N, C-alpha and C positions, 0 to 999 in steps of 0.2 A: 390522441389523448384529449379528453374533455377539459374544458376550462375549469380551473379550480381544483383539479386533481394533480397530485404529485406522484410520479412513477416510483415504484419500489426500487427500480434500478438505480435511481439517484441515491437512495439511502444505502444500498449495497456498495455503491461506489464510494460513498463517504466513509463507510466503515473500513473498506479495503485501503483507502488512503490513510486513515488513522493507524491501522495495524501495520501497514507497510512502512510508514514513517517511524513507528516505534521499533520495529524489528530491524530496519536499516540503521537507525540510530544506535541500537545496541551493537550491531555488527561493526559499525565504524568506531565505536568506543573500544571494542575488542581489538581492532586493528591498531588504534592509536596507543593503547596501553600495553598491548602484548599479553593481556590476561585472557587467554582463550579457554574455551570449555575443554574438558578432558575427554575428548572423543578421538577416534582414529583418524577421521578425515577433516580435522580442524583446519588444515591448510587450504581447504577449498573455500573457506569463508562463506558458508551457506547463509548466515543471516544477512549479509550484504546483498547477495544475489536474490534471495527470496523476498527480502524487504524491498529491493528495487523493483522487482516484478510486481509485487502487490501494490506498490506506490504508483507505478505506471498504469496498471489496470484500473486502479481506483480513480485516478485522475481522468482516465478515458471515460469511464462510466459516469462520473460526476459531471463532466463537461458535456457529454453527449445527451444526458437525460436531465439536465438542470431545469428547475422550474422557470417558467416564463419564456422558454425557448419556443420560437414559432416553427412548427413543423407539421 
């Protein structure tokens, strides 16, 4: 990566982190209040799993491709 350029993967990681935090926050809210969506497999708590996965992936990309990293 050339000096002064920011990788697109950093921005993708940032967006995945934001979306993951929002989705996981909603899933944890569902768990805490008991107000689950009216779907067949609500017991699997998909927002918690997918939010956690997006959050972890986003943090990985954000840290791996952060600006100013020497590589």
